[in-house]
A tleap script that builds the chain and sets N, CA, C and O, in Angstrom:
source leaprc.protein.ff14SB
mol = sequence {
  NMET ALA VAL ARG VAL LEU PRO GLN GLN GLN
  ARG ALA ALA LEU VAL ALA MET ALA ASN GLY
  LEU SER VAL GLY GLU THR ALA ARG ARG LEU
  CYS LEU ALA PRO ALA THR ILE LYS SER HIE
  ARG ARG LEU LEU TYR ARG ARG LEU GLY ALA
  ARG CYS SER ALA HIE ALA VAL ALA THR ALA
  ILE ARG VAL GLY LEU LEU ASP VAL ALA ASP
  VAL GLN GLU PRO ALA GLY GLY GLU ARG CPRO
}
set mol.1.N position { -16.596 -3.375 7.045 }
set mol.1.CA position { -15.744 -2.417 6.372 }
set mol.1.C position { -16.406 -2.077 5.012 }
set mol.1.O position { -16.709 -2.983 4.236 }
set mol.2.N position { -16.614 -0.867 4.744 }
set mol.2.CA position { -17.473 -0.429 3.561 }
set mol.2.C position { -16.621 0.158 2.479 }
set mol.2.O position { -17.172 0.746 1.549 }
set mol.3.N position { -15.298 0.041 2.531 }
set mol.3.CA position { -14.421 0.510 1.546 }
set mol.3.C position { -14.635 -0.309 0.330 }
set mol.3.O position { -14.520 -1.534 0.376 }
set mol.4.N position { -14.959 0.358 -0.815 }
set mol.4.CA position { -15.215 -0.390 -2.054 }
set mol.4.C position { -14.127 -0.005 -3.150 }
set mol.4.O position { -13.689 -0.843 -3.938 }
set mol.5.N position { -13.766 1.184 -3.141 }
set mol.5.CA position { -12.750 1.723 -4.153 }
set mol.5.C position { -11.842 2.706 -3.470 }
set mol.5.O position { -12.243 3.471 -2.593 }
set mol.6.N position { -10.619 2.658 -3.898 }
set mol.6.CA position { -9.634 3.623 -3.338 }
set mol.6.C position { -9.293 4.531 -4.484 }
set mol.6.O position { -9.297 4.145 -5.653 }
set mol.7.N position { -8.977 5.839 -4.079 }
set mol.7.CA position { -8.434 6.788 -5.090 }
set mol.7.C position { -7.235 6.198 -5.666 }
set mol.7.O position { -6.592 5.356 -5.040 }
set mol.8.N position { -6.884 6.616 -6.881 }
set mol.8.CA position { -5.741 6.048 -7.660 }
set mol.8.C position { -4.426 6.248 -6.920 }
set mol.8.O position { -3.648 5.297 -6.842 }
set mol.9.N position { -4.146 7.349 -6.408 }
set mol.9.CA position { -2.875 7.471 -5.618 }
set mol.9.C position { -2.813 6.655 -4.375 }
set mol.9.O position { -1.763 6.095 -4.058 }
set mol.10.N position { -3.910 6.563 -3.648 }
set mol.10.CA position { -3.919 5.683 -2.462 }
set mol.10.C position { -3.747 4.222 -2.854 }
set mol.10.O position { -3.048 3.481 -2.163 }
set mol.11.N position { -4.350 3.806 -3.918 }
set mol.11.CA position { -4.055 2.448 -4.346 }
set mol.11.C position { -2.660 2.142 -4.739 }
set mol.11.O position { -2.113 1.076 -4.455 }
set mol.12.N position { -2.080 3.136 -5.422 }
set mol.12.CA position { -0.672 3.040 -5.837 }
set mol.12.C position { 0.228 2.919 -4.618 }
set mol.12.O position { 1.139 2.092 -4.582 }
set mol.13.N position { -0.046 3.776 -3.591 }
set mol.13.CA position { 0.709 3.710 -2.301 }
set mol.13.C position { 0.461 2.407 -1.644 }
set mol.13.O position { 1.378 1.902 -0.997 }
set mol.14.N position { -0.716 1.792 -1.743 }
set mol.14.CA position { -1.014 0.458 -1.087 }
set mol.14.C position { -0.203 -0.609 -1.829 }
set mol.14.O position { 0.431 -1.462 -1.208 }
set mol.15.N position { -0.233 -0.550 -3.181 }
set mol.15.CA position { 0.521 -1.591 -3.910 }
set mol.15.C position { 2.022 -1.477 -3.591 }
set mol.15.O position { 2.683 -2.501 -3.420 }
set mol.16.N position { 2.565 -0.274 -3.510 }
set mol.16.CA position { 3.939 0.014 -3.176 }
set mol.16.C position { 4.245 -0.604 -1.752 }
set mol.16.O position { 5.247 -1.292 -1.560 }
set mol.17.N position { 3.346 -0.325 -0.793 }
set mol.17.CA position { 3.450 -0.826 0.532 }
set mol.17.C position { 3.508 -2.381 0.513 }
set mol.17.O position { 4.358 -2.997 1.157 }
set mol.18.N position { 2.597 -2.965 -0.231 }
set mol.18.CA position { 2.501 -4.455 -0.329 }
set mol.18.C position { 3.756 -5.048 -0.871 }
set mol.18.O position { 4.073 -6.200 -0.573 }
set mol.19.N position { 4.540 -4.247 -1.717 }
set mol.19.CA position { 5.780 -4.769 -2.292 }
set mol.19.C position { 7.034 -4.357 -1.536 }
set mol.19.O position { 8.178 -4.462 -1.978 }
set mol.20.N position { 6.671 -3.848 -0.279 }
set mol.20.CA position { 7.844 -3.542 0.629 }
set mol.20.C position { 8.617 -2.298 0.450 }
set mol.20.O position { 9.675 -2.120 1.055 }
set mol.21.N position { 8.092 -1.390 -0.404 }
set mol.21.CA position { 8.802 -0.098 -0.653 }
set mol.21.C position { 8.677 0.833 0.563 }
set mol.21.O position { 7.654 0.864 1.247 }
set mol.22.N position { 9.692 1.544 0.788 }
set mol.22.CA position { 9.706 2.567 1.861 }
set mol.22.C position { 8.845 3.814 1.345 }
set mol.22.O position { 8.420 3.913 0.195 }
set mol.23.N position { 8.667 4.683 2.292 }
set mol.23.CA position { 7.995 5.934 1.992 }
set mol.23.C position { 8.842 6.676 0.887 }
set mol.23.O position { 8.287 7.148 -0.106 }
set mol.24.N position { 10.187 6.764 1.088 }
set mol.24.CA position { 10.976 7.433 0.152 }
set mol.24.C position { 11.015 6.798 -1.193 }
set mol.24.O position { 10.998 7.489 -2.211 }
set mol.25.N position { 11.065 5.503 -1.222 }
set mol.25.CA position { 11.045 4.825 -2.565 }
set mol.25.C position { 9.645 4.994 -3.284 }
set mol.25.O position { 9.576 5.194 -4.497 }
set mol.26.N position { 8.615 4.909 -2.527 }
set mol.26.CA position { 7.350 5.080 -3.063 }
set mol.26.C position { 7.130 6.517 -3.650 }
set mol.26.O position { 6.564 6.700 -4.728 }
set mol.27.N position { 7.628 7.536 -2.849 }
set mol.27.CA position { 7.506 8.943 -3.249 }
set mol.27.C position { 8.290 9.088 -4.606 }
set mol.27.O position { 7.770 9.699 -5.540 }
set mol.28.N position { 9.484 8.553 -4.712 }
set mol.28.CA position { 10.278 8.707 -5.937 }
set mol.28.C position { 9.591 8.031 -7.080 }
set mol.28.O position { 9.557 8.615 -8.163 }
set mol.29.N position { 9.037 6.848 -6.939 }
set mol.29.CA position { 8.393 6.095 -8.059 }
set mol.29.C position { 7.165 6.812 -8.528 }
set mol.29.O position { 6.904 6.884 -9.730 }
set mol.30.N position { 6.322 7.401 -7.505 }
set mol.30.CA position { 5.136 8.024 -7.954 }
set mol.30.C position { 5.275 9.552 -8.196 }
set mol.30.O position { 4.306 10.239 -8.518 }
set mol.31.N position { 6.512 10.048 -8.028 }
set mol.31.CA position { 6.748 11.463 -8.246 }
set mol.31.C position { 5.909 12.317 -7.311 }
set mol.31.O position { 5.292 13.294 -7.735 }
set mol.32.N position { 5.886 11.937 -6.006 }
set mol.32.CA position { 5.145 12.682 -4.959 }
set mol.32.C position { 6.013 12.942 -3.851 }
set mol.32.O position { 7.041 12.275 -3.736 }
set mol.33.N position { 5.706 13.878 -2.978 }
set mol.33.CA position { 6.451 14.244 -1.800 }
set mol.33.C position { 6.275 13.073 -0.754 }
set mol.33.O position { 5.203 12.473 -0.678 }
set mol.34.N position { 7.279 12.786 -0.007 }
set mol.34.CA position { 7.230 11.767 1.077 }
set mol.34.C position { 6.029 12.153 1.971 }
set mol.34.O position { 5.271 11.265 2.360 }
set mol.35.N position { 5.844 13.348 2.284 }
set mol.35.CA position { 4.714 13.754 3.148 }
set mol.35.C position { 3.300 13.264 2.603 }
set mol.35.O position { 2.392 12.825 3.310 }
set mol.36.N position { 3.277 13.408 1.290 }
set mol.36.CA position { 2.015 12.960 0.623 }
set mol.36.C position { 1.848 11.408 0.776 }
set mol.36.O position { 0.739 10.960 1.069 }
set mol.37.N position { 2.909 10.589 0.587 }
set mol.37.CA position { 2.845 9.177 0.783 }
set mol.37.C position { 2.510 8.849 2.242 }
set mol.37.O position { 1.708 7.948 2.487 }
set mol.38.N position { 3.104 9.559 3.227 }
set mol.38.CA position { 2.797 9.350 4.621 }
set mol.38.C position { 1.305 9.616 4.860 }
set mol.38.O position { 0.657 8.850 5.573 }
set mol.39.N position { 0.774 10.639 4.303 }
set mol.39.CA position { -0.707 10.948 4.367 }
set mol.39.C position { -1.553 9.882 3.746 }
set mol.39.O position { -2.577 9.491 4.305 }
set mol.40.N position { -1.133 9.393 2.571 }
set mol.40.CA position { -1.887 8.250 1.994 }
set mol.40.C position { -1.854 7.062 2.884 }
set mol.40.O position { -2.880 6.399 3.037 }
set mol.41.N position { -0.829 6.772 3.435 }
set mol.41.CA position { -0.731 5.645 4.396 }
set mol.41.C position { -1.558 5.822 5.596 }
set mol.41.O position { -2.246 4.881 5.992 }
set mol.42.N position { -1.548 7.000 6.236 }
set mol.42.CA position { -2.416 7.184 7.351 }
set mol.42.C position { -3.836 7.074 6.971 }
set mol.42.O position { -4.593 6.468 7.729 }
set mol.43.N position { -4.305 7.623 5.818 }
set mol.43.CA position { -5.644 7.465 5.329 }
set mol.43.C position { -5.989 5.985 5.122 }
set mol.43.O position { -7.074 5.545 5.504 }
set mol.44.N position { -5.093 5.234 4.534 }
set mol.44.CA position { -5.330 3.741 4.302 }
set mol.44.C position { -5.462 3.027 5.573 }
set mol.44.O position { -6.354 2.192 5.720 }
set mol.45.N position { -4.601 3.314 6.527 }
set mol.45.CA position { -4.738 2.608 7.842 }
set mol.45.C position { -6.108 2.958 8.434 }
set mol.45.O position { -6.799 2.048 8.894 }
set mol.46.N position { -6.512 4.150 8.447 }
set mol.46.CA position { -7.797 4.502 8.921 }
set mol.46.C position { -8.956 3.843 8.213 }
set mol.46.O position { -9.815 3.228 8.844 }
set mol.47.N position { -8.980 3.976 6.858 }
set mol.47.CA position { -10.086 3.349 6.088 }
set mol.47.C position { -10.142 1.841 6.250 }
set mol.47.O position { -11.227 1.262 6.208 }
set mol.48.N position { -8.988 1.183 6.436 }
set mol.48.CA position { -8.961 -0.259 6.513 }
set mol.48.C position { -8.975 -0.754 8.026 }
set mol.48.O position { -9.031 -1.952 8.299 }
set mol.49.N position { -8.922 0.184 8.931 }
set mol.49.CA position { -8.959 -0.219 10.290 }
set mol.49.C position { -7.706 -0.983 10.624 }
set mol.49.O position { -7.737 -1.910 11.433 }
set mol.50.N position { -6.534 -0.584 9.973 }
set mol.50.CA position { -5.208 -1.246 10.204 }
set mol.50.C position { -4.408 -0.579 11.178 }
set mol.50.O position { -4.547 0.621 11.413 }
set mol.51.N position { -3.450 -1.414 11.841 }
set mol.51.CA position { -2.476 -0.873 12.762 }
set mol.51.C position { -1.127 -0.626 12.215 }
set mol.51.O position { -0.333 0.159 12.733 }
set mol.52.N position { -0.891 -1.326 11.147 }
set mol.52.CA position { 0.455 -1.336 10.464 }
set mol.52.C position { 0.340 -1.704 9.020 }
set mol.52.O position { -0.731 -2.080 8.543 }
set mol.53.N position { 1.465 -1.595 8.306 }
set mol.53.CA position { 1.353 -1.877 6.828 }
set mol.53.C position { 0.946 -3.262 6.551 }
set mol.53.O position { 0.111 -3.480 5.673 }
set mol.54.N position { 1.498 -4.257 7.266 }
set mol.54.CA position { 1.113 -5.635 7.025 }
set mol.54.C position { -0.360 -5.898 7.216 }
set mol.54.O position { -0.995 -6.606 6.434 }
set mol.55.N position { -0.901 -5.301 8.294 }
set mol.55.CA position { -2.279 -5.323 8.524 }
set mol.55.C position { -3.081 -4.698 7.414 }
set mol.55.O position { -4.075 -5.258 6.950 }
set mol.56.N position { -2.632 -3.508 6.986 }
set mol.56.CA position { -3.384 -2.825 5.884 }
set mol.56.C position { -3.441 -3.677 4.593 }
set mol.56.O position { -4.480 -3.788 3.942 }
set mol.57.N position { -2.296 -4.262 4.258 }
set mol.57.CA position { -2.139 -5.093 3.066 }
set mol.57.C position { -3.086 -6.308 3.207 }
set mol.57.O position { -3.893 -6.565 2.314 }
set mol.58.N position { -2.988 -7.055 4.329 }
set mol.58.CA position { -3.781 -8.234 4.490 }
set mol.58.C position { -5.250 -7.926 4.430 }
set mol.58.O position { -6.006 -8.704 3.847 }
set mol.59.N position { -5.698 -6.820 5.008 }
set mol.59.CA position { -7.011 -6.360 5.037 }
set mol.59.C position { -7.519 -6.044 3.632 }
set mol.59.O position { -8.609 -6.443 3.223 }
set mol.60.N position { -6.650 -5.289 2.902 }
set mol.60.CA position { -7.022 -4.912 1.525 }
set mol.60.C position { -7.134 -6.181 0.600 }
set mol.60.O position { -7.976 -6.191 -0.298 }
set mol.61.N position { -6.344 -7.188 0.798 }
set mol.61.CA position { -6.450 -8.402 0.026 }
set mol.61.C position { -7.821 -9.106 0.409 }
set mol.61.O position { -8.568 -9.591 -0.440 }
set mol.62.N position { -8.069 -9.113 1.740 }
set mol.62.CA position { -9.225 -9.887 2.209 }
set mol.62.C position { -10.551 -9.224 1.674 }
set mol.62.O position { -11.500 -9.921 1.316 }
set mol.63.N position { -10.575 -7.877 1.635 }
set mol.63.CA position { -11.799 -7.230 1.146 }
set mol.63.C position { -11.877 -6.990 -0.262 }
set mol.63.O position { -12.842 -6.394 -0.741 }
set mol.64.N position { -10.852 -7.446 -1.013 }
set mol.64.CA position { -10.867 -7.320 -2.451 }
set mol.64.C position { -10.379 -6.006 -3.071 }
set mol.64.O position { -10.670 -5.727 -4.234 }
set mol.65.N position { -9.610 -5.167 -2.273 }
set mol.65.CA position { -9.089 -3.968 -2.827 }
set mol.65.C position { -7.748 -4.132 -3.439 }
set mol.65.O position { -7.264 -3.284 -4.189 }
set mol.66.N position { -7.155 -5.240 -3.108 }
set mol.66.CA position { -5.771 -5.577 -3.589 }
set mol.66.C position { -5.784 -7.048 -3.968 }
set mol.66.O position { -6.389 -7.865 -3.274 }
set mol.67.N position { -5.128 -7.387 -5.053 }
set mol.67.CA position { -5.001 -8.760 -5.447 }
set mol.67.C position { -3.615 -9.270 -5.216 }
set mol.67.O position { -2.641 -8.531 -5.356 }
set mol.68.N position { -3.514 -10.541 -4.859 }
set mol.68.CA position { -2.130 -11.066 -4.586 }
set mol.68.C position { -1.247 -10.913 -5.839 }
set mol.68.O position { -0.025 -10.920 -5.692 }
set mol.69.N position { -1.746 -10.786 -6.963 }
set mol.69.CA position { -1.027 -10.558 -8.152 }
set mol.69.C position { -0.316 -9.234 -8.198 }
set mol.69.O position { 0.655 -9.049 -8.932 }
set mol.70.N position { -0.844 -8.266 -7.357 }
set mol.70.CA position { -0.222 -6.952 -7.255 }
set mol.70.C position { 1.063 -7.006 -6.384 }
set mol.70.O position { 1.829 -6.043 -6.329 }
set mol.71.N position { 1.260 -8.089 -5.748 }
set mol.71.CA position { 2.407 -8.253 -4.880 }
set mol.71.C position { 3.391 -9.033 -5.641 }
set mol.71.O position { 3.133 -10.197 -5.949 }
set mol.72.N position { 4.579 -8.438 -5.988 }
set mol.72.CA position { 5.570 -9.093 -6.774 }
set mol.72.C position { 6.719 -9.635 -5.965 }
set mol.72.O position { 7.239 -8.935 -5.096 }
set mol.73.N position { 7.129 -10.847 -6.220 }
set mol.73.CA position { 8.319 -11.455 -5.613 }
set mol.73.C position { 9.571 -10.832 -6.103 }
set mol.73.O position { 9.803 -10.925 -7.309 }
set mol.74.N position { 10.395 -10.221 -5.350 }
set mol.74.CA position { 11.668 -9.629 -5.781 }
set mol.74.C position { 12.573 -10.677 -6.360 }
set mol.74.O position { 12.479 -11.859 -6.029 }
set mol.75.N position { 13.457 -10.230 -7.233 }
set mol.75.CA position { 14.482 -11.145 -7.775 }
set mol.75.C position { 15.341 -11.717 -6.634 }
set mol.75.O position { 15.730 -10.967 -5.739 }
set mol.76.N position { 15.638 -12.987 -6.642 }
set mol.76.CA position { 16.329 -13.656 -5.531 }
set mol.76.C position { 15.435 -14.253 -4.555 }
set mol.76.O position { 15.904 -15.017 -3.711 }
set mol.77.N position { 14.136 -13.971 -4.585 }
set mol.77.CA position { 13.175 -14.601 -3.719 }
set mol.77.C position { 13.068 -14.067 -2.318 }
set mol.77.O position { 12.332 -14.632 -1.509 }
set mol.78.N position { 13.794 -12.970 -1.983 }
set mol.78.CA position { 13.740 -12.378 -0.665 }
set mol.78.C position { 13.143 -11.039 -0.634 }
set mol.78.O position { 13.332 -10.278 -1.583 }
set mol.79.N position { 12.453 -10.695 0.356 }
set mol.79.CA position { 11.812 -9.374 0.592 }
set mol.79.C position { 12.966 -8.476 1.006 }
set mol.79.O position { 13.953 -8.910 1.599 }
set mol.80.N position { 12.792 -7.186 0.661 }
set mol.80.CA position { 13.787 -6.197 1.109 }
set mol.80.C position { 13.668 -5.975 2.663 }
set mol.80.O position { 14.417 -5.181 3.233 }
savepdb mol mol.pdb
quit
């Protein structure tokens, strides 16, 4: 895998995905259309060779595109 750097919006979408945000939640937080977030996710899956969001996040951490510090534990200790 030769991915070294992600564009800023794709990285923001990846961080949101790692934190369990939905497409709609991510779109609202980043002030983008849901279709744009879906596009970013498709591109991330393709670039990372991933089949789902968990695979994309795990691969991004493994190749150094995402740090585990980017993944925040929600209040109460449970994932949404």
